[in-house]
C-alpha positions in Angstrom: -18.5 -11.3 9.5 -16.4 -8.3 8.5 -13.3 -8.3 6.5 -10.7 -5.5 7.1 -7.8 -4.9 5.2 -5.0 -2.3 6.5 -3.1 -0.9 3.7 0.3 0.6 4.5 3.2 2.1 2.1 6.7 1.2 3.3 8.7 3.5 5.3 11.1 6.3 3.7 14.1 4.9 2.2 17.6 6.1 2.4 17.8 7.1 -1.2 14.0 8.2 -1.6 14.9 11.4 -3.4 16.5 9.3 -6.2 13.2 7.7 -7.0 14.7 3.9 -6.5 12.0 1.3 -5.8 14.4 -0.9 -3.7 16.9 0.0 -0.9 17.1 0.2 2.8 15.0 2.3 5.1 16.3 5.7 6.4 16.4 6.4 10.2 13.1 8.2 9.7 11.6 5.4 7.8 12.2 3.1 10.6 10.7 5.5 13.0 7.6 5.7 10.7 7.3 2.1 10.7 7.5 1.8 14.6 4.9 4.5 14.8 2.6 2.6 12.5 2.9 -0.7 14.3 2.2 1.0 17.6 -0.8 2.4 16.1 -2.1 -0.9 15.2 -0.9 -2.7 18.2 -4.6 -3.1 19.3 -5.8 -4.6 16.1 -6.4 -8.5 16.2 -4.2 -9.1 13.3 -2.3 -12.3 13.3 -0.6 -12.0 9.7 1.1 -9.2 7.7 1.7 -9.7 3.9 4.6 -7.8 2.7 6.5 -6.9 -0.6 9.9 -8.6 -0.8 11.5 -5.4 -2.0 13.8 -4.2 0.8 11.9 -1.1 2.0 8.7 -3.2 2.5 10.5 -6.2 4.1 12.4 -3.9 6.5 9.1 -2.1 7.3 7.6 -5.6 8.2 10.7 -6.4 10.4 10.1 -3.4 12.4 6.5 -4.5 12.8 7.8 -7.9 13.9 10.0 -6.3 16.9 7.0 -4.2 18.0 4.4 -6.9 17.5 6.1 -10.3 18.1 2.7 -12.3 17.7 2.4 -11.0 14.1 3.2 -13.7 11.5 5.0 -12.2 8.3 4.4 -13.6 4.9 6.2 -12.3 1.8 4.2 -12.1 -1.3 5.2 -11.3 -4.9 1.7 -10.0 -5.4 2.7 -6.9 -3.5 5.8 -6.1 -5.4 6.1 -2.5 -6.8 4.5 -2.5 -10.3 2.7 -0.4 -13.1 -1.0 -1.7 -12.6 -2.3 -0.4 -15.9 -1.6 1.5 -19.0 -3.3 4.5 -20.6 -7.1 4.0 -20.7 -10.2 5.7 -21.7 -11.0 8.8 -19.8 -7.4 9.3 -18.6 -6.4 13.0 -18.4 -3.7 14.0 -21.0 -1.7 15.2 -18.0 -0.8 11.6 -17.0 0.3 10.5 -20.6 4.0 11.4 -20.1 4.3 8.9 -17.2 4.0 6.2 -19.7 6.7 7.5 -22.0 9.3 5.0 -20.7 7.0 2.3 -19.5 7.0 -0.8 -21.9 4.1 -2.8 -23.0 5.6 -6.0 -21.2 5.6 -3.9 -17.8 2.1 -3.0 -18.3 1.0 -6.5 -19.0 3.1 -7.9 -16.1 1.6 -5.2 -13.6 -1.9 -5.8 -14.8 -1.6 -9.6 -14.4 -0.1 -9.1 -10.9 -2.8 -6.9 -9.7 -5.5 -9.2 -11.1 -4.0 -11.9 -8.9 -3.7 -9.6 -5.9 -7.3 -8.5 -6.2 -8.3 -12.3 -6.5 -6.2 -13.1 -3.4 -6.8 -10.3 -0.9 -10.2 -8.9 -1.8 -11.7 -12.3 -1.8 -14.5 -13.4 0.8 -13.1 -14.6 4.1 -14.8 -16.7 6.8 -15.3 -15.1 10.0 -14.1 -11.8 11.2 -10.7 -11.1 9.3 -8.0 -8.4 9.8 -5.2 -8.4 7.4 -2.1 -6.1 7.0 -0.5 -5.5 3.6 3.0 -3.5 3.6 3.5 -2.7 0.0 4.1 0.1 -2.4 2.2 3.3 -3.3 1.0 1.8 -6.8 -0.3 -1.3 -5.1 -2.1 0.5 -2.3 -3.6 2.8 -4.9 -4.8 0.0 -7.1 -6.5 -1.9 -4.4 -8.3 1.3 -3.2 -9.3 2.0 -6.8 -10.6 -1.5 -7.2 -12.5 -1.4 -3.9 -14.3 1.7 -4.9 -15.0 0.5 -8.6 -13.1 3.5 -9.9 -11.9 3.5 -13.6 -8.5 2.0 -14.2 -6.4 5.0 -14.6 -7.6 6.5 -11.2 -4.8 4.7 -9.4 -2.5 7.3 -10.8 -4.4 10.0 -8.9 -4.0 8.5 -5.5 -0.6 8.9 -3.4 0.0 7.5 -0.1 2.7 9.0 2.4 5.4 6.6 4.0 3.5 4.5 6.6 0.4 6.3 6.1 -2.7 4.1 7.2 -5.5 3.3 4.6 -8.3 0.8 5.8 -10.8 -0.8 3.6 -13.6 -3.0 4.8 -16.5 -5.3 3.6 -19.4 -6.7 5.3 -21.2 -9.6 3.9 -23.5 -8.7 1.0 -22.1 -5.1 0.7 -19.5 -3.6 -1.4 -16.0 -2.8 -0.1 -16.0 0.5 2.0 -13.0 3.0 2.3 -12.8 3.6 6.0 -9.7 5.7 6.1 -7.2 7.0 3.5 -3.8 8.1 3.9 -4.2 8.7 7.6 -1.0 10.3 9.2 -2.3 10.9 12.6 0.4 8.5 14.2 3.3 10.3 12.5 4.6 13.7 13.6 4.6 16.6 10.9 8.5 16.6 10.8 8.6 12.8 10.0 6.0 12.8 7.3 7.4 11.9 3.9 6.2 10.8 0.6 3.7 13.6 -0.3 4.4 17.0 -1.7 3.9 20.3 0.1 0.7 20.9 2.2 -0.7 17.5 1.2 1.7 16.3 3.8 0.1 18.3 6.7 
C-alpha cells in the first residue's frame, strides 16, 4: 500500500525577521496554519508529528482546532537543526554558512536526521498518511533523502511558511516527490519565508 508524508514548515513567527528559531506565531502565521489545515481537511490523516519548538507546536495547535480528530504527537526528531556539514561537491557559496556552526552541532544534527529518516521514511503497513510539522532544514533534509541527492543539497531547498510538500512511496518503488513548496492555499499577500519572486 502507499505511504504518504505531508511535510509542512511552521507558520510565520512574530520575530521572524530576527532569524530566531523559537517564538510564537504572528497573526499571519496563524492564518497560514489555518489555511493549510483546511487544505488538508480531506486527507485521511489520524496523526500529526510536530517539533516541540513554539512555532511548530502552535501551528499544530491551529491544526487541532480545525481538524479535531487529528492526534498530535510531539517529536524531538523534528527539532530545527543543522543536518550536515560541508561535504564533497558543495559549492563554495555555501561555505560561509558554516562559519559559526560547531562540530558538535553538526554531529548532533546528523544523528537526529539519521533517526528521523529511520523513523519516518520506514515502510508502513497498509495505506498511510502522516503529517510532519517542522522546520525548513528538516523538510529540506527529508526531501533530499527521498530523492537520494548529495548531503549538501538540503541547503539549496527552501520552504515557505506553511507551504505543502508531499512525498510518497509505493511498495517496491523509491520515494517520489509529488509536490514541493505548494503555496496554492495561501494568498500572495500572506506568503512568507521565501525571497522576492520565488514567493509568487
